[in-house]
MARGUKOL-450811 format. One record per atom (N, C-alpha, C): residue in one letter; residue number from 1; chain; x, y, z; atom name. Coordinates in pm, whole numbers, plus 50000, padded with zeros to 5 digits. Atoms other than C-alpha are relative to their C-alpha. Layout:
% residues N
{atom A, NUM, A, {X, Y, Z}, CA},
...
This chain:
% residues 152
{atom S, 1, A, {50083, 49881, 50000}, N},
{atom S, 1, A, {50000, 50000, 50000}, CA},
{atom S, 1, A, {50088, 50126, 50000}, C},
{atom A, 2, A, {49927, 49873, 50008}, N},
{atom A, 2, A, {50099, 50366, 49970}, CA},
{atom A, 2, A, {50064, 50037, 50134}, C},
{atom V, 3, A, {49946, 49967, 49867}, N},
{atom V, 3, A, {50150, 50404, 50346}, CA},
{atom V, 3, A, {50128, 49923, 50025}, C},
{atom V, 4, A, {49881, 50082, 49980}, N},
{atom V, 4, A, {50398, 50117, 50359}, CA},
{atom V, 4, A, {50114, 50048, 49911}, C},
{atom A, 5, A, {49897, 49949, 50091}, N},
{atom A, 5, A, {50583, 50251, 50055}, CA},
{atom A, 5, A, {50057, 50131, 50052}, C},
{atom F, 6, A, {49952, 49874, 49943}, N},
{atom F, 6, A, {50603, 50597, 50215}, CA},
{atom F, 6, A, {50090, 49975, 50120}, C},
{atom M, 7, A, {49920, 50030, 49881}, N},
{atom M, 7, A, {50731, 50451, 50543}, CA},
{atom M, 7, A, {50137, 49944, 49961}, C},
{atom A, 8, A, {49873, 50059, 50045}, N},
{atom A, 8, A, {50995, 50247, 50361}, CA},
{atom A, 8, A, {50090, 50106, 49937}, C},
{atom A, 9, A, {49921, 49895, 50064}, N},
{atom A, 9, A, {51107, 50543, 50149}, CA},
{atom A, 9, A, {50053, 50099, 50104}, C},
{atom S, 10, A, {49960, 49905, 49897}, N},
{atom S, 10, A, {51118, 50774, 50451}, CA},
{atom S, 10, A, {50112, 49943, 50087}, C},
{atom A, 11, A, {49897, 50064, 49918}, N},
{atom A, 11, A, {51316, 50529, 50665}, CA},
{atom A, 11, A, {50128, 49980, 49919}, C},
{atom G, 12, A, {49882, 50020, 50085}, N},
{atom G, 12, A, {51547, 50447, 50374}, CA},
{atom G, 12, A, {50078, 50128, 49977}, C},
{atom M, 13, A, {49933, 49872, 50019}, N},
{atom M, 13, A, {51621, 50814, 50307}, CA},
{atom M, 13, A, {50074, 50045, 50126}, C},
{atom M, 14, A, {49935, 49959, 49876}, N},
{atom M, 14, A, {51697, 50880, 50672}, CA},
{atom M, 14, A, {50126, 49918, 50025}, C},
{atom I, 15, A, {49884, 50086, 49979}, N},
{atom I, 15, A, {51932, 50582, 50695}, CA},
{atom I, 15, A, {50112, 50036, 49903}, C},
{atom V, 16, A, {49899, 49963, 50100}, N},
{atom V, 16, A, {52111, 50672, 50371}, CA},
{atom V, 16, A, {50061, 50136, 50034}, C},
{atom N, 17, A, {49948, 49867, 49964}, N},
{atom N, 17, A, {52140, 51038, 50478}, CA},
{atom N, 17, A, {50093, 49991, 50121}, C},
{atom K, 18, A, {49915, 50014, 49881}, N},
{atom K, 18, A, {52283, 50935, 50816}, CA},
{atom K, 18, A, {50134, 49936, 49962}, C},
{atom L, 19, A, {49875, 50064, 50044}, N},
{atom L, 19, A, {52538, 50706, 50649}, CA},
{atom L, 19, A, {50088, 50096, 49920}, C},
{atom V, 20, A, {49925, 49901, 50078}, N},
{atom V, 20, A, {52638, 50980, 50405}, CA},
{atom V, 20, A, {50059, 50105, 50094}, C},
{atom M, 21, A, {49951, 49901, 49904}, N},
{atom M, 21, A, {52669, 51225, 50696}, CA},
{atom M, 21, A, {50120, 49948, 50078}, C},
{atom R, 22, A, {49886, 50059, 49928}, N},
{atom R, 22, A, {52901, 50987, 50880}, CA},
{atom R, 22, A, {50129, 50012, 49919}, C},
{atom G, 23, A, {49881, 49997, 50084}, N},
{atom G, 23, A, {53136, 50989, 50585}, CA},
{atom G, 23, A, {50043, 50139, 49958}, C},
{atom S, 24, A, {49963, 49871, 50057}, N},
{atom S, 24, A, {53125, 51351, 50478}, CA},
{atom S, 24, A, {49993, 50118, 50097}, C},
{atom H, 25, A, {50023, 49887, 49908}, N},
{atom H, 25, A, {52999, 51583, 50755}, CA},
{atom H, 25, A, {49984, 50132, 49925}, C},
{atom L, 26, A, {50029, 49882, 50081}, N},
{atom L, 26, A, {52887, 51826, 50484}, CA},
{atom L, 26, A, {49849, 50008, 49974}, C},
{atom P, 27, A, {50147, 50009, 50016}, N},
{atom P, 27, A, {52510, 51854, 50546}, CA},
{atom P, 27, A, {49942, 50094, 49895}, C},
{atom I, 28, A, {50056, 49905, 50096}, N},
{atom I, 28, A, {52443, 52165, 50338}, CA},
{atom I, 28, A, {50035, 49958, 49857}, C},
{atom T, 29, A, {49959, 50047, 50132}, N},
{atom T, 29, A, {52641, 52028, 50044}, CA},
{atom T, 29, A, {49913, 49883, 49955}, C},
{atom I, 30, A, {50085, 50116, 50032}, N},
{atom I, 30, A, {52440, 51706, 50058}, CA},
{atom I, 30, A, {49860, 50047, 49961}, C},
{atom V, 31, A, {50132, 49945, 50033}, N},
{atom V, 31, A, {52114, 51905, 50057}, CA},
{atom V, 31, A, {50003, 50063, 49861}, C},
{atom I, 32, A, {49988, 49937, 50131}, N},
{atom I, 32, A, {52233, 52108, 49757}, CA},
{atom I, 32, A, {50005, 49895, 49890}, C},
{atom I, 33, A, {49990, 50108, 50099}, N},
{atom I, 33, A, {52326, 51790, 49568}, CA},
{atom I, 33, A, {49863, 49933, 49980}, C},
{atom Q, 34, A, {50131, 50063, 50011}, N},
{atom Q, 34, A, {51987, 51633, 49646}, CA},
{atom Q, 34, A, {49900, 50091, 49928}, C},
{atom M, 35, A, {50093, 49908, 50067}, N},
{atom M, 35, A, {51798, 51945, 49537}, CA},
{atom M, 35, A, {50034, 50014, 49852}, C},
{atom L, 36, A, {49960, 49992, 50142}, N},
{atom L, 36, A, {52000, 51975, 49214}, CA},
{atom L, 36, A, {49960, 49873, 49925}, C},
{atom F, 37, A, {50041, 50126, 50062}, N},
{atom F, 37, A, {51936, 51607, 49139}, CA},
{atom F, 37, A, {49851, 50002, 49970}, C},
{atom T, 38, A, {50145, 49993, 50020}, N},
{atom T, 38, A, {51563, 51666, 49183}, CA},
{atom T, 38, A, {49965, 50092, 49883}, C},
{atom V, 39, A, {50028, 49905, 50109}, N},
{atom V, 39, A, {51561, 51970, 48953}, CA},
{atom V, 39, A, {50039, 49941, 49865}, C},
{atom V, 40, A, {49954, 50060, 50126}, N},
{atom V, 40, A, {51765, 51791, 48685}, CA},
{atom V, 40, A, {49906, 49886, 49958}, C},
{atom T, 41, A, {50092, 50110, 50031}, N},
{atom T, 41, A, {51537, 51486, 48706}, CA},
{atom T, 41, A, {49869, 50053, 49943}, C},
{atom I, 42, A, {50126, 49942, 50047}, N},
{atom I, 42, A, {51226, 51701, 48663}, CA},
{atom I, 42, A, {50016, 50058, 49860}, C},
{atom V, 43, A, {49977, 49938, 50131}, N},
{atom V, 43, A, {51379, 51883, 48366}, CA},
{atom V, 43, A, {50025, 49894, 49893}, C},
{atom V, 44, A, {49959, 50100, 50099}, N},
{atom V, 44, A, {51517, 51570, 48194}, CA},
{atom V, 44, A, {49889, 49899, 49969}, C},
{atom V, 45, A, {50103, 50102, 50021}, N},
{atom V, 45, A, {51226, 51326, 48241}, CA},
{atom V, 45, A, {49875, 50067, 49941}, C},
{atom P, 46, A, {50111, 49931, 50068}, N},
{atom P, 46, A, {50956, 51428, 47991}, CA},
{atom P, 46, A, {49868, 49994, 50075}, C},
{atom G, 47, A, {50127, 50014, 49928}, N},
{atom G, 47, A, {50663, 51293, 48194}, CA},
{atom G, 47, A, {49992, 50093, 50120}, C},
{atom M, 48, A, {49998, 49908, 49885}, N},
{atom M, 48, A, {50767, 51495, 48497}, CA},
{atom M, 48, A, {49992, 50145, 49954}, C},
{atom R, 49, A, {49998, 49864, 50052}, N},
{atom R, 49, A, {50835, 51806, 48294}, CA},
{atom R, 49, A, {49860, 50042, 49955}, C},
{atom R, 50, A, {50135, 49968, 50048}, N},
{atom R, 50, A, {50488, 51790, 48135}, CA},
{atom R, 50, A, {49901, 50014, 50115}, C},
{atom A, 51, A, {50093, 49996, 49887}, N},
{atom A, 51, A, {50324, 51744, 48476}, CA},
{atom A, 51, A, {50004, 50132, 50076}, C},
{atom I, 52, A, {49986, 49873, 49929}, N},
{atom I, 52, A, {50444, 52083, 48601}, CA},
{atom I, 52, A, {49913, 50105, 49931}, C},
{atom R, 53, A, {50086, 49894, 50052}, N},
{atom R, 53, A, {50188, 52360, 48559}, CA},
{atom R, 53, A, {50026, 50127, 50080}, C},
{atom F, 54, A, {49979, 49871, 49938}, N},
{atom F, 54, A, {50248, 52726, 48631}, CA},
{atom F, 54, A, {49875, 50085, 49981}, C},
{atom G, 55, A, {50109, 49904, 50014}, N},
{atom G, 55, A, {49987, 52992, 48697}, CA},
{atom G, 55, A, {50054, 50124, 49934}, C},
{atom S, 56, A, {49953, 49872, 50054}, N},
{atom S, 56, A, {50045, 53356, 48625}, CA},
{atom S, 56, A, {50143, 50026, 50047}, C},
{atom A, 57, A, {49865, 49962, 49959}, N},
{atom A, 57, A, {50388, 53517, 48652}, CA},
{atom A, 57, A, {49999, 50047, 50145}, C},
{atom R, 58, A, {50013, 49955, 49861}, N},
{atom R, 58, A, {50267, 53674, 48976}, CA},
{atom R, 58, A, {49993, 49881, 50096}, C},
{atom D, 59, A, {50009, 50120, 49918}, N},
{atom D, 59, A, {50177, 53331, 49117}, CA},
{atom D, 59, A, {50137, 49933, 50013}, C},
{atom V, 60, A, {49868, 50062, 50000}, N},
{atom V, 60, A, {50517, 53192, 49019}, CA},
{atom V, 60, A, {50094, 50080, 50089}, C},
{atom W, 61, A, {49913, 49915, 49919}, N},
{atom W, 61, A, {50696, 53488, 49179}, CA},
{atom W, 61, A, {49967, 49986, 50149}, C},
{atom R, 62, A, {50042, 50016, 49860}, N},
{atom R, 62, A, {50492, 53455, 49502}, CA},
{atom R, 62, A, {50047, 49866, 50054}, C},
{atom W, 63, A, {49958, 50133, 49959}, N},
{atom W, 63, A, {50563, 53082, 49520}, CA},
{atom W, 63, A, {50152, 49994, 50014}, C},
{atom T, 64, A, {49853, 50006, 50002}, N},
{atom T, 64, A, {50934, 53128, 49437}, CA},
{atom T, 64, A, {50061, 50070, 50120}, C},
{atom R, 65, A, {49946, 49927, 49886}, N},
{atom R, 65, A, {50987, 53378, 49717}, CA},
{atom R, 65, A, {49982, 49925, 50131}, C},
{atom A, 66, A, {50029, 50065, 49871}, N},
{atom A, 66, A, {50842, 53151, 49987}, CA},
{atom A, 66, A, {50037, 49852, 50005}, C},
{atom V, 67, A, {49990, 50146, 49988}, N},
{atom V, 67, A, {50838, 52780, 49912}, CA},
{atom V, 67, A, {50143, 49946, 49990}, C},
{atom P, 68, A, {49865, 50057, 50007}, N},
{atom P, 68, A, {51192, 52700, 49789}, CA},
{atom P, 68, A, {50092, 50038, 50116}, C},
{atom P, 69, A, {49913, 49969, 49886}, N},
{atom P, 69, A, {51374, 52897, 50063}, CA},
{atom P, 69, A, {49958, 49928, 50129}, C},
{atom L, 70, A, {50046, 50069, 49879}, N},
{atom L, 70, A, {51155, 52749, 50337}, CA},
{atom L, 70, A, {50027, 49850, 49992}, C},
{atom F, 71, A, {49972, 50143, 50018}, N},
{atom F, 71, A, {51190, 52398, 50193}, CA},
{atom F, 71, A, {50149, 49972, 50016}, C},
{atom A, 72, A, {49855, 50016, 49984}, N},
{atom A, 72, A, {51569, 52440, 50170}, CA},
{atom A, 72, A, {50039, 50013, 50146}, C},
{atom L, 73, A, {49973, 49985, 49857}, N},
{atom L, 73, A, {51573, 52560, 50532}, CA},
{atom L, 73, A, {49959, 49875, 50076}, C},
{atom M, 74, A, {50046, 50121, 49934}, N},
{atom M, 74, A, {51370, 52259, 50640}, CA},
{atom M, 74, A, {50094, 49883, 49974}, C},
{atom L, 75, A, {49907, 50108, 50034}, N},
{atom L, 75, A, {51598, 52017, 50454}, CA},
{atom L, 75, A, {50135, 50020, 50067}, C},
{atom S, 76, A, {49869, 49971, 49941}, N},
{atom S, 76, A, {51912, 52188, 50583}, CA},
{atom S, 76, A, {50000, 49976, 50150}, C},
{atom T, 77, A, {50005, 50023, 49855}, N},
{atom T, 77, A, {51805, 52189, 50948}, CA},
{atom T, 77, A, {49983, 49852, 50031}, C},
{atom S, 78, A, {50016, 50144, 49983}, N},
{atom S, 78, A, {51702, 51826, 50910}, CA},
{atom S, 78, A, {50136, 49929, 49989}, C},
{atom M, 79, A, {49867, 50061, 50018}, N},
{atom M, 79, A, {52048, 51730, 50779}, CA},
{atom M, 79, A, {50096, 50041, 50110}, C},
{atom L, 80, A, {49913, 49955, 49890}, N},
{atom L, 80, A, {52226, 51942, 51041}, CA},
{atom L, 80, A, {49964, 49928, 50129}, C},
{atom A, 81, A, {50042, 50073, 49880}, N},
{atom A, 81, A, {52019, 51780, 51316}, CA},
{atom A, 81, A, {50046, 49855, 49992}, C},
{atom L, 82, A, {49957, 50139, 50018}, N},
{atom L, 82, A, {52096, 51436, 51174}, CA},
{atom L, 82, A, {50150, 49986, 50018}, C},
{atom D, 83, A, {49855, 50001, 49982}, N},
{atom D, 83, A, {52466, 51526, 51179}, CA},
{atom D, 83, A, {50039, 50008, 50148}, C},
{atom H, 84, A, {49967, 49977, 49858}, N},
{atom H, 84, A, {52452, 51616, 51552}, CA},
{atom H, 84, A, {49916, 49917, 50095}, C},
{atom A, 85, A, {50086, 50082, 49914}, N},
{atom A, 85, A, {52205, 51356, 51683}, CA},
{atom A, 85, A, {49987, 49861, 49940}, C},
{atom T, 86, A, {50027, 50135, 50049}, N},
{atom T, 86, A, {52119, 50990, 51656}, CA},
{atom T, 86, A, {49869, 49999, 49924}, C},
{atom M, 87, A, {50127, 50012, 50073}, N},
{atom M, 87, A, {51842, 50875, 51425}, CA},
{atom M, 87, A, {49885, 49982, 50098}, C},
{atom G, 88, A, {50105, 50020, 49899}, N},
{atom G, 88, A, {51645, 50762, 51732}, CA},
{atom G, 88, A, {49957, 50131, 50062}, C},
{atom A, 89, A, {50032, 49869, 49942}, N},
{atom A, 89, A, {51667, 51108, 51888}, CA},
{atom A, 89, A, {49921, 50084, 49901}, C},
{atom F, 90, A, {50065, 49921, 50105}, N},
{atom F, 90, A, {51565, 51266, 51560}, CA},
{atom F, 90, A, {49854, 49958, 49983}, C},
{atom I, 91, A, {50137, 50051, 50018}, N},
{atom I, 91, A, {51258, 51044, 51520}, CA},
{atom I, 91, A, {49914, 50033, 50121}, C},
{atom V, 92, A, {50078, 49973, 49880}, N},
{atom V, 92, A, {51149, 51087, 51881}, CA},
{atom V, 92, A, {49963, 50147, 50009}, C},
{atom V, 93, A, {50030, 49857, 49993}, N},
{atom V, 93, A, {51176, 51465, 51870}, CA},
{atom V, 93, A, {49900, 50039, 49891}, C},
{atom R, 94, A, {50098, 49972, 50106}, N},
{atom R, 94, A, {50984, 51466, 51540}, CA},
{atom R, 94, A, {49858, 49966, 50045}, C},
{atom N, 95, A, {50133, 50032, 49950}, N},
{atom N, 95, A, {50696, 51311, 51733}, CA},
{atom N, 95, A, {49935, 50120, 50068}, C},
{atom L, 96, A, {50055, 49877, 49943}, N},
{atom L, 96, A, {50656, 51657, 51887}, CA},
{atom L, 96, A, {49942, 50093, 49893}, C},
{atom A, 97, A, {50042, 49912, 50109}, N},
{atom A, 97, A, {50578, 51809, 51545}, CA},
{atom A, 97, A, {49852, 50040, 50006}, C},
{atom P, 98, A, {50140, 49955, 49994}, N},
{atom P, 98, A, {50199, 51805, 51597}, CA},
{atom P, 98, A, {49974, 50112, 50101}, C},
{atom V, 99, A, {50024, 49897, 49898}, N},
{atom V, 99, A, {50233, 52033, 51902}, CA},
{atom V, 99, A, {50013, 50141, 49940}, C},
{atom P, 100, A, {49995, 49865, 50059}, N},
{atom P, 100, A, {50368, 52347, 51725}, CA},
{atom P, 100, A, {49904, 50015, 49881}, C},
{atom A, 101, A, {50094, 49992, 50113}, N},
{atom A, 101, A, {50153, 52261, 51421}, CA},
{atom A, 101, A, {49860, 50035, 50050}, C},
{atom L, 102, A, {50132, 49973, 49946}, N},
{atom L, 102, A, {49837, 52257, 51632}, CA},
{atom L, 102, A, {49992, 50141, 50058}, C},
{atom L, 103, A, {49999, 49865, 49944}, N},
{atom L, 103, A, {49936, 52576, 51816}, CA},
{atom L, 103, A, {49995, 50106, 49891}, C},
{atom S, 104, A, {50002, 49900, 50108}, N},
{atom S, 104, A, {50007, 52764, 51493}, CA},
{atom S, 104, A, {49867, 49996, 49926}, C},
{atom E, 105, A, {50130, 50009, 50067}, N},
{atom E, 105, A, {49688, 52633, 51335}, CA},
{atom E, 105, A, {49892, 50068, 50084}, C},
{atom A, 106, A, {50098, 49935, 49912}, N},
{atom A, 106, A, {49488, 52747, 51639}, CA},
{atom A, 106, A, {50018, 50152, 49999}, C},
{atom F, 107, A, {49973, 49856, 50007}, N},
{atom F, 107, A, {49656, 53089, 51618}, CA},
{atom F, 107, A, {49947, 50059, 49870}, C},
{atom I, 108, A, {50044, 49950, 50131}, N},
{atom I, 108, A, {49576, 53125, 51248}, CA},
{atom I, 108, A, {49849, 49988, 49984}, C},
{atom D, 109, A, {50144, 50025, 50015}, N},
{atom D, 109, A, {49227, 52974, 51257}, CA},
{atom D, 109, A, {49934, 50003, 50138}, C},
{atom R, 110, A, {50059, 49980, 49866}, N},
{atom R, 110, A, {49051, 53112, 51566}, CA},
{atom R, 110, A, {49877, 49912, 50023}, C},
{atom S, 111, A, {50119, 50083, 49984}, N},
{atom S, 111, A, {48748, 52892, 51498}, CA},
{atom S, 111, A, {50034, 49854, 50031}, C},
{atom L, 112, A, {49958, 50138, 49973}, N},
{atom L, 112, A, {48952, 52573, 51551}, CA},
{atom L, 112, A, {49972, 49965, 50145}, C},
{atom K, 113, A, {50032, 50047, 49865}, N},
{atom K, 113, A, {48824, 52382, 51852}, CA},
{atom K, 113, A, {50094, 49885, 50035}, C},
{atom I, 114, A, {49910, 50105, 49953}, N},
{atom I, 114, A, {49079, 52176, 52045}, CA},
{atom I, 114, A, {49930, 49930, 50115}, C},
{atom D, 115, A, {50076, 50072, 49899}, N},
{atom D, 115, A, {48898, 51906, 52239}, CA},
{atom D, 115, A, {50092, 49925, 50097}, C},
{atom L, 116, A, {49926, 50071, 49895}, N},
{atom L, 116, A, {49003, 51699, 52541}, CA},
{atom L, 116, A, {50080, 49884, 49942}, C},
{atom Q, 117, A, {49928, 50114, 50059}, N},
{atom Q, 117, A, {49099, 51396, 52329}, CA},
{atom Q, 117, A, {50126, 50045, 49928}, C},
{atom T, 118, A, {49882, 49947, 50068}, N},
{atom T, 118, A, {49336, 51607, 52121}, CA},
{atom T, 118, A, {50106, 50038, 50102}, C},
{atom M, 119, A, {49905, 49960, 49896}, N},
{atom M, 119, A, {49496, 51753, 52432}, CA},
{atom M, 119, A, {50063, 49877, 50068}, C},
{atom L, 120, A, {49947, 50122, 49938}, N},
{atom L, 120, A, {49532, 51406, 52588}, CA},
{atom L, 120, A, {50098, 49930, 49906}, C},
{atom A, 121, A, {49909, 50062, 50097}, N},
{atom A, 121, A, {49691, 51270, 52268}, CA},
{atom A, 121, A, {50132, 50076, 49996}, C},
{atom M, 122, A, {49877, 49918, 50000}, N},
{atom M, 122, A, {49939, 51560, 52264}, CA},
{atom M, 122, A, {50079, 49978, 50128}, C},
{atom A, 123, A, {49932, 50021, 49871}, N},
{atom A, 123, A, {50016, 51513, 52634}, CA},
{atom A, 123, A, {50066, 49863, 50005}, C},
{atom L, 124, A, {49942, 50135, 50002}, N},
{atom L, 124, A, {50074, 51140, 52582}, CA},
{atom L, 124, A, {50123, 49995, 49912}, C},
{atom S, 125, A, {49882, 49993, 50087}, N},
{atom S, 125, A, {50309, 51208, 52291}, CA},
{atom S, 125, A, {50115, 50071, 50069}, C},
{atom L, 126, A, {49898, 49924, 49929}, N},
{atom L, 126, A, {50496, 51466, 52495}, CA},
{atom L, 126, A, {50060, 49917, 50114}, C},
{atom A, 127, A, {49950, 50085, 49891}, N},
{atom A, 127, A, {50522, 51225, 52790}, CA},
{atom A, 127, A, {50094, 49891, 49945}, C},
{atom G, 128, A, {49914, 50101, 50061}, N},
{atom G, 128, A, {50666, 50956, 52561}, CA},
{atom G, 128, A, {50135, 50056, 49958}, C},
{atom V, 129, A, {49875, 49936, 50040}, N},
{atom V, 129, A, {50924, 51196, 52421}, CA},
{atom V, 129, A, {50086, 50031, 50122}, C},
{atom I, 130, A, {49924, 49968, 49877}, N},
{atom I, 130, A, {51024, 51312, 52771}, CA},
{atom I, 130, A, {50057, 49873, 50062}, C},
{atom L, 131, A, {49953, 50127, 49944}, N},
{atom L, 131, A, {51050, 50952, 52894}, CA},
{atom L, 131, A, {50119, 49946, 49922}, C},
{atom Y, 132, A, {49891, 50048, 50083}, N},
{atom Y, 132, A, {51267, 50851, 52602}, CA},
{atom Y, 132, A, {50123, 50090, 50015}, C},
{atom A, 133, A, {49890, 49904, 49992}, N},
{atom A, 133, A, {51475, 51168, 52628}, CA},
{atom A, 133, A, {50078, 49987, 50131}, C},
{atom R, 134, A, {49933, 50011, 49869}, N},
{atom R, 134, A, {51551, 51116, 52996}, CA},
{atom R, 134, A, {50086, 49875, 50009}, C},
{atom N, 135, A, {49933, 50128, 49981}, N},
{atom N, 135, A, {51669, 50759, 52951}, CA},
{atom N, 135, A, {50087, 49953, 49884}, C},
{atom D, 136, A, {49932, 50063, 50112}, N},
{atom D, 136, A, {51794, 50694, 52601}, CA},
{atom D, 136, A, {50024, 50093, 49881}, C},
{atom L, 137, A, {49985, 49907, 50110}, N},
{atom L, 137, A, {51840, 51008, 52396}, CA},
{atom L, 137, A, {50144, 50049, 49994}, C},
{atom H, 138, A, {49862, 49958, 50017}, N},
{atom H, 138, A, {52183, 51087, 52256}, CA},
{atom H, 138, A, {50006, 50108, 49893}, C},
{atom S, 139, A, {49991, 49888, 50093}, N},
{atom S, 139, A, {52225, 51429, 52101}, CA},
{atom S, 139, A, {50079, 50111, 50068}, C},
{atom S, 140, A, {49932, 49883, 49947}, N},
{atom S, 140, A, {52428, 51742, 52140}, CA},
{atom S, 140, A, {49899, 50114, 50011}, C},
{atom P, 141, A, {50090, 49884, 49995}, N},
{atom P, 141, A, {52269, 52076, 52233}, CA},
{atom P, 141, A, {49977, 50059, 49860}, C},
{atom L, 142, A, {50014, 49950, 50136}, N},
{atom L, 142, A, {52336, 52183, 51874}, CA},
{atom L, 142, A, {49900, 49914, 49920}, C},
{atom G, 143, A, {50095, 50090, 50065}, N},
{atom G, 143, A, {52146, 51876, 51751}, CA},
{atom G, 143, A, {49857, 50033, 50041}, C},
{atom F, 144, A, {50134, 49963, 49953}, N},
{atom F, 144, A, {51847, 51971, 51970}, CA},
{atom F, 144, A, {49957, 50134, 49942}, C},
{atom L, 145, A, {50033, 49871, 50058}, N},
{atom L, 145, A, {51864, 52328, 51840}, CA},
{atom L, 145, A, {49951, 49982, 49857}, C},
{atom F, 146, A, {50040, 50020, 50140}, N},
{atom F, 146, A, {51848, 52214, 51478}, CA},
{atom F, 146, A, {49869, 49921, 49990}, C},
{atom M, 147, A, {50128, 50072, 50000}, N},
{atom M, 147, A, {51568, 51966, 51558}, CA},
{atom M, 147, A, {49886, 50093, 50035}, C},
{atom G, 148, A, {50105, 49905, 49964}, N},
{atom G, 148, A, {51371, 52245, 51725}, CA},
{atom G, 148, A, {49967, 50095, 49885}, C},
{atom I, 149, A, {50023, 49913, 50116}, N},
{atom I, 149, A, {51417, 52477, 51427}, CA},
{atom I, 149, A, {49925, 49923, 49891}, C},
{atom N, 150, A, {50064, 50082, 50102}, N},
{atom N, 150, A, {51315, 52191, 51198}, CA},
{atom N, 150, A, {49852, 49977, 50031}, C},
{atom L, 151, A, {50140, 50019, 49964}, N},
{atom L, 151, A, {50990, 52145, 51392}, CA},
{atom L, 151, A, {49914, 50120, 49963}, C},
{atom C, 152, A, {50078, 49878, 50028}, N},
{atom C, 152, A, {50888, 52503, 51326}, CA},
{atom C, 152, A, {49980, 50010, 49853}, C},
């Protein structure tokens, strides 16, 4: 199924990235290479090239100013965090991602109702992260900083 394929691809990319980081310690360079590979693939493969649709020049300019820089920042902080933390620490801290996402969504959409079950699920996730962090988390303060930036 698609979920299993996504999980396998996600885990595989993280493992490969961690192995590459062990050998090179050049996280930003690795991100640049991966992004260039993606762009070249989209340009060279006809089916991918035809699938890209642009709106007006104004739409393209608006998208270009926001999405690529933010995506590059997300990829870079992810690689920097992976360079300064274990994969286990990285995955566990990522389990906190729904917390800032829910807070920002509630800030943006004032009509959003956060019920007791949602709060309990968030609290349980947070408790699991704290429990793991106290007993088995290996990361440097710099690794935690990059993971925190990546969550935002």
